[in-house]
One Martini backbone bead per residue (centre of mass of N, CA, C, O) as a GRO file, in nm:
protein
  437
    1MET     BB    1   2.387   0.766   0.673
    2SER     BB    2   2.357   1.118   0.776
    3GLN     BB    3   2.262   1.451   0.662
    4ARG     BB    4   2.261   1.806   0.741
    5CYS     BB    5   2.160   2.111   0.709
    6ALA     BB    6   2.118   2.420   0.841
    7ASN     BB    7   1.785   2.370   0.869
    8GLY     BB    8   1.786   2.030   0.928
    9GLU     BB    9   1.773   1.895   0.670
   10LEU     BB   10   1.813   1.646   0.471
   11THR     BB   11   2.087   1.531   0.232
   12GLN     BB   12   2.123   1.230   0.356
   13LEU     BB   13   2.041   0.861   0.300
   14ARG     BB   14   2.226   0.594   0.430
   15GLY     BB   15   2.237   0.286   0.515
   16THR     BB   16   2.160   0.263   0.841
   17ALA     BB   17   1.960   0.501   0.830
   18GLY     BB   18   1.770   0.390   0.613
   19LEU     BB   19   1.714   0.117   0.752
   20ALA     BB   20   1.594   0.224   1.015
   21TYR     BB   21   1.351   0.357   0.880
   22GLY     BB   22   1.250   0.119   0.674
   23ALA     BB   23   1.203  -0.148   0.844
   24LEU     BB   24   0.892  -0.116   0.914
   25GLY     BB   25   0.790  -0.179   0.623
   26LEU     BB   26   0.800  -0.485   0.636
   27PRO     BB   27   0.564  -0.561   0.841
   28LEU     BB   28   0.344  -0.383   0.709
   29ALA     BB   29   0.345  -0.539   0.438
   30PHE     BB   30   0.319  -0.819   0.551
   31ALA     BB   31   0.028  -0.766   0.666
   32ALA     BB   32  -0.121  -0.687   0.399
   33LEU     BB   33  -0.131  -0.959   0.250
   34PRO     BB   34  -0.316  -1.120   0.441
   35LEU     BB   35  -0.548  -0.911   0.454
   36PHE     BB   36  -0.592  -0.858   0.116
   37VAL     BB   37  -0.535  -1.166  -0.003
   38LEU     BB   38  -0.566  -1.423   0.197
   39LEU     BB   39  -0.828  -1.386   0.368
   40PRO     BB   40  -1.056  -1.421   0.160
   41ASN     BB   41  -0.970  -1.709   0.077
   42HIS     BB   42  -0.978  -1.840   0.359
   43TYR     BB   43  -1.286  -1.786   0.426
   44ALA     BB   44  -1.405  -1.912   0.161
   45ARG     BB   45  -1.239  -2.192   0.136
   46GLU     BB   46  -1.182  -2.293   0.445
   47LEU     BB   47  -1.447  -2.164   0.621
   48GLY     BB   48  -1.724  -2.121   0.431
   49LEU     BB   49  -1.778  -1.845   0.330
   50PRO     BB   50  -1.940  -1.649   0.144
   51LEU     BB   51  -1.822  -1.444  -0.095
   52ALA     BB   52  -2.020  -1.202  -0.058
   53GLN     BB   53  -1.979  -1.179   0.251
   54VAL     BB   54  -1.682  -1.121   0.254
   55GLY     BB   55  -1.696  -0.867   0.076
   56ALA     BB   56  -1.889  -0.703   0.261
   57LEU     BB   57  -1.708  -0.700   0.515
   58LEU     BB   58  -1.462  -0.570   0.385
   59LEU     BB   59  -1.604  -0.314   0.297
   60LEU     BB   60  -1.697  -0.214   0.573
   61VAL     BB   61  -1.421  -0.199   0.717
   62ARG     BB   62  -1.276  -0.016   0.502
   63LEU     BB   63  -1.468   0.221   0.530
   64ILE     BB   64  -1.415   0.275   0.824
   65ASP     BB   65  -1.109   0.299   0.805
   66ALA     BB   66  -1.109   0.527   0.596
   67GLY     BB   67  -1.278   0.740   0.764
   68VAL     BB   68  -1.035   0.759   0.998
   69GLU     BB   69  -0.771   0.854   0.866
   70PRO     BB   70  -0.773   1.165   0.917
   71LEU     BB   71  -0.777   1.130   1.228
   72ILE     BB   72  -0.509   0.982   1.246
   73GLY     BB   73  -0.348   1.213   1.123
   74ARG     BB   74  -0.406   1.415   1.353
   75LEU     BB   75  -0.282   1.238   1.573
   76SER     BB   76  -0.001   1.246   1.452
   77ASP     BB   77   0.040   1.550   1.476
   78HIS     BB   78   0.012   1.563   1.782
   79HIS     BB   79   0.259   1.379   1.847
   80SER     BB   80   0.471   1.539   1.687
   81GLN     BB   81   0.460   1.794   1.876
   82ARG     BB   82   0.581   1.605   2.127
   83GLY     BB   83   0.761   1.404   1.981
   84ALA     BB   84   0.927   1.102   1.939
   85ARG     BB   85   0.838   0.959   2.198
   86ALA     BB   86   0.531   0.977   2.151
   87VAL     BB   87   0.531   0.829   1.884
   88LEU     BB   88   0.655   0.558   1.986
   89ARG     BB   89   0.439   0.493   2.195
   90GLN     BB   90   0.204   0.468   2.000
   91MET     BB   91   0.336   0.243   1.820
   92ARG     BB   92   0.355   0.018   2.033
   93TRP     BB   93   0.052  -0.022   2.077
   94ALA     BB   94  -0.016  -0.085   1.780
   95THR     BB   95   0.160  -0.337   1.757
   96LEU     BB   96   0.009  -0.517   1.957
   97LEU     BB   97  -0.267  -0.510   1.809
   98LEU     BB   98  -0.176  -0.623   1.538
   99ALA     BB   99  -0.066  -0.897   1.629
  100ALA     BB  100  -0.322  -0.999   1.773
  101GLY     BB  101  -0.520  -0.968   1.531
  102MET     BB  102  -0.385  -1.168   1.335
  103TRP     BB  103  -0.417  -1.424   1.501
  104ALA     BB  104  -0.728  -1.411   1.529
  105LEU     BB  105  -0.814  -1.421   1.228
  106PHE     BB  106  -0.677  -1.719   1.164
  107PHE     BB  107  -0.816  -1.811   1.468
  108PRO     BB  108  -1.115  -1.881   1.511
  109GLN     BB  109  -1.343  -1.926   1.809
  110THR     BB  110  -1.549  -2.044   1.578
  111ALA     BB  111  -1.793  -2.245   1.371
  112SER     BB  112  -1.990  -2.051   1.281
  113VAL     BB  113  -2.096  -1.836   1.047
  114VAL     BB  114  -2.175  -1.602   1.231
  115GLY     BB  115  -1.926  -1.607   1.415
  116ARG     BB  116  -1.716  -1.562   1.185
  117SER     BB  117  -1.829  -1.293   1.089
  118VAL     BB  118  -1.786  -1.138   1.353
  119TRP     BB  119  -1.487  -1.198   1.384
  120LEU     BB  120  -1.398  -1.066   1.121
  121LEU     BB  121  -1.503  -0.783   1.181
  122LEU     BB  122  -1.351  -0.724   1.453
  123GLY     BB  123  -1.065  -0.803   1.366
  124LEU     BB  124  -1.038  -0.597   1.134
  125LEU     BB  125  -1.078  -0.340   1.290
  126ILE     BB  126  -0.835  -0.362   1.481
  127THR     BB  127  -0.612  -0.419   1.271
  128CYS     BB  128  -0.654  -0.181   1.070
  129LEU     BB  129  -0.618   0.052   1.274
  130ALA     BB  130  -0.333  -0.020   1.366
  131HIS     BB  131  -0.207  -0.011   1.085
  132SER     BB  132  -0.274   0.287   1.025
  133VAL     BB  133  -0.110   0.417   1.247
  134LEU     BB  134   0.167   0.309   1.151
  135VAL     BB  135   0.170   0.411   0.858
  136ILE     BB  136   0.128   0.717   0.903
  137THR     BB  137   0.359   0.765   1.105
  138HIS     BB  138   0.585   0.664   0.922
  139GLN     BB  139   0.538   0.863   0.690
  140ALA     BB  140   0.566   1.126   0.856
  141TRP     BB  141   0.856   1.085   0.936
  142GLY     BB  142   0.966   1.105   0.642
  143VAL     BB  143   0.859   1.385   0.565
  144GLN     BB  144   1.011   1.536   0.816
  145LEU     BB  145   1.307   1.507   0.699
  146GLY     BB  146   1.310   1.612   0.420
  147GLY     BB  147   1.425   1.764   0.129
  148ASP     BB  148   1.455   1.680  -0.178
  149ALA     BB  149   1.335   1.495  -0.429
  150ALA     BB  150   1.554   1.275  -0.419
  151LEU     BB  151   1.548   1.225  -0.113
  152ARG     BB  152   1.246   1.154  -0.094
  153SER     BB  153   1.267   0.910  -0.281
  154ARG     BB  154   1.465   0.757  -0.098
  155VAL     BB  155   1.286   0.732   0.148
  156VAL     BB  156   1.066   0.573   0.003
  157ALA     BB  157   1.251   0.339  -0.094
  158TRP     BB  158   1.325   0.228   0.183
  159ARG     BB  159   1.035   0.163   0.268
  160GLU     BB  160   0.939  -0.001   0.011
  161GLY     BB  161   1.167  -0.205   0.000
  162ALA     BB  162   1.103  -0.335   0.272
  163GLY     BB  163   0.812  -0.404   0.193
  164LEU     BB  164   0.881  -0.609  -0.027
  165LEU     BB  165   1.024  -0.808   0.157
  166GLY     BB  166   0.770  -0.863   0.325
  167VAL     BB  167   0.594  -0.981   0.098
  168ILE     BB  168   0.781  -1.211   0.019
  169ALA     BB  169   0.780  -1.349   0.294
  170ALA     BB  170   0.474  -1.390   0.313
  171SER     BB  171   0.439  -1.562   0.062
  172ALA     BB  172   0.623  -1.798   0.142
  173LEU     BB  173   0.509  -1.866   0.426
  174ALA     BB  174   0.203  -1.904   0.354
  175LEU     BB  175   0.225  -2.105   0.089
  176VAL     BB  176   0.455  -2.313   0.209
  177TRP     BB  177   0.452  -2.309   0.549
  178GLY     BB  178   0.229  -2.115   0.660
  179VAL     BB  179   0.070  -1.930   0.906
  180VAL     BB  180   0.244  -1.949   1.163
  181PRO     BB  181   0.519  -1.850   1.052
  182MET     BB  182   0.409  -1.582   0.952
  183LEU     BB  183   0.319  -1.470   1.237
  184LEU     BB  184   0.591  -1.491   1.380
  185VAL     BB  185   0.749  -1.302   1.192
  186LEU     BB  186   0.571  -1.057   1.224
  187SER     BB  187   0.608  -1.011   1.528
  188LEU     BB  188   0.918  -0.979   1.522
  189THR     BB  189   0.942  -0.745   1.304
  190LEU     BB  190   0.784  -0.536   1.458
  191LEU     BB  191   0.979  -0.507   1.695
  192MET     BB  192   1.230  -0.438   1.522
  193GLY     BB  193   1.115  -0.186   1.377
  194ILE     BB  194   1.073  -0.010   1.629
  195TRP     BB  195   1.364  -0.017   1.723
  196ALA     BB  196   1.491   0.107   1.464
  197LEU     BB  197   1.337   0.380   1.466
  198ALA     BB  198   1.475   0.480   1.733
  199GLN     BB  199   1.764   0.499   1.555
  200ALA     BB  200   1.671   0.707   1.370
  201PRO     BB  201   1.627   0.977   1.219
  202ARG     BB  202   1.491   1.267   1.324
  203PRO     BB  203   1.256   1.473   1.314
  204LEU     BB  204   1.160   1.774   1.286
  205ARG     BB  205   1.057   2.008   1.468
  206ALA     BB  206   0.770   2.177   1.417
  207GLN     BB  207   0.856   2.476   1.506
  208ARG     BB  208   1.081   2.497   1.269
  209LEU     BB  209   0.850   2.479   1.018
  210SER     BB  210   0.625   2.650   1.165
  211PRO     BB  211   0.399   2.836   1.270
  212PRO     BB  212   0.280   2.909   1.577
  213ARG     BB  213  -0.004   2.875   1.435
  214ALA     BB  214  -0.236   2.626   1.395
  215LEU     BB  215  -0.458   2.445   1.279
  216GLU     BB  216  -0.787   2.347   1.381
  217GLY     BB  217  -0.968   2.088   1.356
  218ALA     BB  218  -1.155   2.097   1.077
  219ALA     BB  219  -0.958   2.279   0.926
  220ALA     BB  220  -0.718   2.080   0.934
  221LEU     BB  221  -0.863   1.834   0.805
  222LEU     BB  222  -0.955   2.004   0.526
  223GLN     BB  223  -0.713   2.158   0.402
  224PRO     BB  224  -0.608   1.964   0.173
  225LEU     BB  225  -0.882   1.990  -0.006
  226GLN     BB  226  -0.813   2.301  -0.086
  227GLN     BB  227  -0.605   2.171  -0.274
  228ARG     BB  228  -0.585   2.121  -0.604
  229ARG     BB  229  -0.334   1.944  -0.631
  230PHE     BB  230  -0.422   1.729  -0.429
  231ARG     BB  231  -0.685   1.639  -0.561
  232ARG     BB  232  -0.552   1.542  -0.828
  233LEU     BB  233  -0.347   1.347  -0.716
  234LEU     BB  234  -0.559   1.172  -0.568
  235ALA     BB  235  -0.715   1.081  -0.821
  236VAL     BB  236  -0.486   0.930  -0.957
  237PHE     BB  237  -0.416   0.743  -0.722
  238ALA     BB  238  -0.697   0.604  -0.703
  239CYS     BB  239  -0.722   0.493  -0.989
  240ASN     BB  240  -0.458   0.330  -0.981
  241GLY     BB  241  -0.524   0.168  -0.719
  242ILE     BB  242  -0.769   0.008  -0.819
  243ALA     BB  243  -0.616  -0.133  -1.050
  244SER     BB  244  -0.428  -0.288  -0.836
  245ALA     BB  245  -0.643  -0.421  -0.638
  246ILE     BB  246  -0.799  -0.622  -0.809
  247PRO     BB  247  -0.569  -0.834  -0.869
  248ALA     BB  248  -0.500  -0.883  -0.572
  249VAL     BB  249  -0.776  -1.015  -0.496
  250LEU     BB  250  -0.784  -1.225  -0.768
  251MET     BB  251  -0.522  -1.395  -0.804
  252LEU     BB  252  -0.582  -1.671  -0.666
  253PHE     BB  253  -0.824  -1.743  -0.842
  254PHE     BB  254  -0.681  -1.728  -1.116
  255ALA     BB  255  -0.448  -1.931  -1.059
  256GLN     BB  256  -0.618  -2.180  -0.962
  257ASP     BB  257  -0.860  -2.185  -1.194
  258GLN     BB  258  -0.739  -2.086  -1.471
  259LEU     BB  259  -0.428  -2.206  -1.448
  260ARG     BB  260  -0.377  -2.445  -1.246
  261ALA     BB  261  -0.201  -2.376  -1.007
  262SER     BB  262   0.025  -2.434  -0.777
  263PRO     BB  263   0.142  -2.333  -0.480
  264PRO     BB  264   0.442  -2.296  -0.571
  265GLN     BB  265   0.368  -2.126  -0.823
  266ILE     BB  266   0.229  -1.897  -0.671
  267ALA     BB  267   0.473  -1.820  -0.505
  268LEU     BB  268   0.643  -1.746  -0.752
  269PHE     BB  269   0.473  -1.516  -0.856
  270LEU     BB  270   0.500  -1.334  -0.605
  271VAL     BB  271   0.806  -1.320  -0.593
  272LEU     BB  272   0.853  -1.203  -0.872
  273TYR     BB  273   0.692  -0.946  -0.840
  274PHE     BB  274   0.851  -0.828  -0.584
  275VAL     BB  275   1.142  -0.854  -0.678
  276CYS     BB  276   1.113  -0.675  -0.932
  277ALA     BB  277   1.027  -0.427  -0.779
  278ALA     BB  278   1.285  -0.397  -0.608
  279LEU     BB  279   1.492  -0.395  -0.851
  280SER     BB  280   1.350  -0.133  -0.992
  281LEU     BB  281   1.399   0.113  -0.808
  282PRO     BB  282   1.674   0.223  -0.916
  283ILE     BB  283   1.565   0.276  -1.199
  284TRP     BB  284   1.345   0.484  -1.122
  285LEU     BB  285   1.538   0.683  -0.982
  286TRP     BB  286   1.698   0.737  -1.240
  287LEU     BB  287   1.460   0.821  -1.429
  288LEU     BB  288   1.332   1.063  -1.264
  289ARG     BB  289   1.588   1.246  -1.307
  290ARG     BB  290   1.526   1.266  -1.635
  291VAL     BB  291   1.182   1.281  -1.662
  292GLY     BB  292   1.037   1.266  -1.403
  293LEU     BB  293   0.779   1.179  -1.208
  294ALA     BB  294   0.531   1.172  -1.397
  295ARG     BB  295   0.657   1.020  -1.639
  296ALA     BB  296   0.742   0.767  -1.485
  297TRP     BB  297   0.457   0.685  -1.397
  298GLN     BB  298   0.340   0.650  -1.681
  299LEU     BB  299   0.526   0.422  -1.773
  300GLY     BB  300   0.422   0.220  -1.562
  301MET     BB  301   0.128   0.213  -1.660
  302VAL     BB  302   0.178   0.112  -1.949
  303LEU     BB  303   0.310  -0.154  -1.871
  304ALA     BB  304   0.063  -0.269  -1.718
  305VAL     BB  305  -0.140  -0.270  -1.950
  306LEU     BB  306   0.011  -0.470  -2.133
  307CYS     BB  307   0.012  -0.708  -1.931
  308PHE     BB  308  -0.299  -0.736  -1.878
  309ALA     BB  309  -0.380  -0.785  -2.170
  310TRP     BB  310  -0.230  -1.056  -2.183
  311ALA     BB  311  -0.370  -1.203  -1.936
  312ALA     BB  312  -0.666  -1.224  -2.057
  313GLY     BB  313  -0.562  -1.478  -2.264
  314LEU     BB  314  -0.524  -1.689  -2.060
  315HIS     BB  315  -0.470  -2.034  -1.975
  316SER     BB  316  -0.425  -2.333  -1.895
  317GLN     BB  317  -0.084  -2.378  -1.803
  318GLN     BB  318   0.036  -2.072  -1.843
  319ILE     BB  319   0.295  -2.026  -1.651
  320ALA     BB  320   0.528  -1.876  -1.796
  321ALA     BB  321   0.367  -1.631  -1.891
  322PHE     BB  322   0.276  -1.538  -1.605
  323ALA     BB  323   0.556  -1.501  -1.488
  324LEU     BB  324   0.635  -1.270  -1.680
  325ILE     BB  325   0.405  -1.083  -1.600
  326CYS     BB  326   0.487  -1.058  -1.303
  327ALA     BB  327   0.762  -0.928  -1.358
  328LEU     BB  328   0.660  -0.675  -1.519
  329THR     BB  329   0.453  -0.573  -1.305
  330GLY     BB  330   0.672  -0.531  -1.094
  331VAL     BB  331   0.813  -0.302  -1.238
  332ALA     BB  332   0.562  -0.119  -1.238
  333LEU     BB  333   0.537  -0.105  -0.927
  334GLY     BB  334   0.789   0.067  -0.873
  335ALA     BB  335   0.653   0.333  -0.958
  336ASP     BB  336   0.422   0.327  -0.742
  337LEU     BB  337   0.634   0.346  -0.503
  338ALA     BB  338   0.832   0.596  -0.581
  339VAL     BB  339   0.637   0.843  -0.672
  340PRO     BB  340   0.378   0.932  -0.507
  341GLY     BB  341   0.520   0.987  -0.231
  342ALA     BB  342   0.710   1.210  -0.342
  343LEU     BB  343   0.491   1.401  -0.443
  344LEU     BB  344   0.353   1.444  -0.170
  345SER     BB  345   0.596   1.552  -0.014
  346LEU     BB  346   0.638   1.801  -0.193
  347LEU     BB  347   0.354   1.919  -0.157
  348ILE     BB  348   0.364   1.964   0.146
  349ALA     BB  349   0.605   2.159   0.139
  350ASP     BB  350   0.481   2.365  -0.070
  351CYS     BB  351   0.227   2.421   0.140
  352GLY     BB  352   0.353   2.441   0.444
  353ALA     BB  353   0.297   2.142   0.616
  354GLN     BB  354   0.559   2.073   0.729
  355GLY     BB  355   0.531   1.960   1.073
  356ARG     BB  356   0.186   2.025   1.100
  357GLY     BB  357   0.017   1.851   0.836
  358ASP     BB  358   0.094   1.565   0.739
  359GLY     BB  359  -0.132   1.380   0.855
  360ALA     BB  360  -0.367   1.494   0.692
  361TYR     BB  361  -0.265   1.413   0.415
  362LEU     BB  362  -0.213   1.109   0.483
  363GLY     BB  363  -0.502   1.043   0.558
  364TRP     BB  364  -0.629   1.091   0.275
  365TRP     BB  365  -0.438   0.902   0.125
  366ASN     BB  366  -0.519   0.641   0.292
  367LEU     BB  367  -0.813   0.652   0.225
  368ALA     BB  368  -0.774   0.587  -0.072
  369THR     BB  369  -0.638   0.316  -0.031
  370LYS     BB  370  -0.879   0.181   0.122
  371LEU     BB  371  -1.092   0.227  -0.097
  372ASN     BB  372  -0.961   0.058  -0.310
  373LEU     BB  373  -0.983  -0.210  -0.150
  374ALA     BB  374  -1.285  -0.200  -0.096
  375LEU     BB  375  -1.382  -0.194  -0.392
  376ALA     BB  376  -1.242  -0.449  -0.485
  377ALA     BB  377  -1.378  -0.645  -0.279
  378GLY     BB  378  -1.685  -0.533  -0.269
  379ALA     BB  379  -1.720  -0.565  -0.594
  380ALA     BB  380  -1.571  -0.810  -0.724
  381LEU     BB  381  -1.681  -1.054  -0.562
  382PRO     BB  382  -1.989  -1.021  -0.614
  383LEU     BB  383  -1.963  -1.007  -0.923
  384LEU     BB  384  -1.854  -1.290  -0.962
  385GLN     BB  385  -2.097  -1.435  -0.845
  386TRP     BB  386  -2.305  -1.312  -1.043
  387LEU     BB  387  -2.136  -1.442  -1.298
  388GLY     BB  388  -2.088  -1.762  -1.176
  389TYR     BB  389  -1.859  -1.763  -0.970
  390VAL     BB  390  -1.668  -2.016  -0.794
  391PRO     BB  391  -1.466  -2.166  -0.602
  392GLY     BB  392  -1.343  -2.424  -0.820
  393SER     BB  393  -1.421  -2.368  -1.095
  394ASP     BB  394  -1.487  -2.518  -1.451
  395ASP     BB  395  -1.631  -2.294  -1.595
  396ALA     BB  396  -1.561  -2.131  -1.881
  397GLN     BB  397  -1.730  -1.871  -1.855
  398ALA     BB  398  -1.652  -1.794  -1.564
  399LEU     BB  399  -1.343  -1.782  -1.621
  400GLN     BB  400  -1.353  -1.557  -1.833
  401ARG     BB  401  -1.470  -1.345  -1.638
  402LEU     BB  402  -1.239  -1.352  -1.444
  403ALA     BB  403  -1.022  -1.254  -1.647
  404TRP     BB  404  -1.152  -0.982  -1.715
  405LEU     BB  405  -1.161  -0.870  -1.427
  406TYR     BB  406  -0.855  -0.905  -1.364
  407ALA     BB  407  -0.745  -0.741  -1.643
  408LEU     BB  408  -0.932  -0.526  -1.801
  409LEU     BB  409  -1.016  -0.330  -1.581
  410PRO     BB  410  -0.728  -0.231  -1.507
  411CYS     BB  411  -0.664  -0.116  -1.784
  412ALA     BB  412  -0.874   0.113  -1.783
  413LEU     BB  413  -0.778   0.253  -1.517
  414LYS     BB  414  -0.485   0.305  -1.595
  415GLY     BB  415  -0.546   0.473  -1.844
  416LEU     BB  416  -0.698   0.697  -1.693
  417ALA     BB  417  -0.465   0.783  -1.508
  418ALA     BB  418  -0.270   0.867  -1.735
  419LEU     BB  419  -0.454   1.087  -1.856
  420LEU     BB  420  -0.482   1.263  -1.602
  421LEU     BB  421  -0.181   1.318  -1.564
  422GLN     BB  422  -0.145   1.461  -1.835
  423ARG     BB  423  -0.358   1.688  -1.795
  424TRP     BB  424  -0.221   1.772  -1.491
  425ARG     BB  425   0.086   1.841  -1.522
  426PRO     BB  426   0.095   2.152  -1.485
  427VAL     BB  427   0.020   2.132  -1.177
  428LEU     BB  428   0.282   1.916  -1.131
  429ARG     BB  429   0.550   2.051  -1.250
  430PHE     BB  430   0.728   2.119  -1.002
  431ALA     BB  431   0.840   1.835  -0.960
  432ASP     BB  432   0.992   1.789  -1.224
  433GLU     BB  433   1.177   2.038  -1.207
  434ARG     BB  434   1.320   1.959  -0.936
  435VAL     BB  435   1.446   1.698  -1.037
  436ILE     BB  436   1.600   1.787  -1.296
  437ARG     BB  437   1.763   2.017  -1.156
   0.00000   0.00000   0.00000
């Protein structure tokens, strides 16, 4: 059910309307887990590529992908001006490329190291670019629905909640049932998600929200960076995101070699993490109404720091302790999912860019997301190798360094993000005030 006020913005998004919008978040998050978590381990452990080479290729692709994010954002703005049908047509083509690219990545048709390296590079480029088009366009659709802070948080929660279900499904299918069931489900849910979005509440037409003439070219592309509030929010988001991306990249190595966990136990860790994140979303939505968006986000960061500090001291077979850490860090993830997107959506509306420049803001936002993942994979994996760690190692010193890199570095970065958010809260105060009021 959805309702609109006199100016056309949504005042309510519940039930089938929220599900129709959020459903595409499931396959998009489903695809992210194999791309950013399973693929490095697959190519290094199963296909025999050197760890540093895998990290370097991932870094290169993600830097390229990140660099074109603002351009994809502008493309999204262009299609938004032409209406929902043009947006859906673009998304259908991107869906086909994403599904085909995922199948190709996990089944390279070459056996040589050089051939697999080239295959990985080209496959990642196609798949990541198609994924970026879908993610930015889906986010822009949600921003353009409008509404107050609480409604925007609910829009984000529908999208991210579906995304968490997608990650849980990907974790179970990939680690317990294998790659083929995972890719079959991904292909099917992508098609269903696009169909559901066509039934969802439509964004407001851009001309109803924006002045007759919009910025063009480079001016439109760079306009978000001229906003001091956006630059500072982006800095906090990036710092916090790198802190989350490092353990995501290293989790399988840590669980397999430091904890000596079995595949079913690793699947349980991932399921616990994402289920707790999904279950925590209503709690964070309730909390941000009472303490504000920024304060709720800080509380999530503090919880994550405490959990990772505990994880740094774990040793072999401490399975129950790590399971509890996964559950608690999942709760902390709920804040990362519910708050930053709502803050950005409010900021876009407050800057007068809703409906005409959403894509440009979202492009820079997703550039930061991709750079987080690029830095995590491209720096952490070669650093691990330089420190003496190789997959399957039982060297105590190498494993200790793996634990420090997995847990203590994220602690420092999360702490820095919380401090920056505290320092810049006066700049972002408008969001807290609008939620509390």
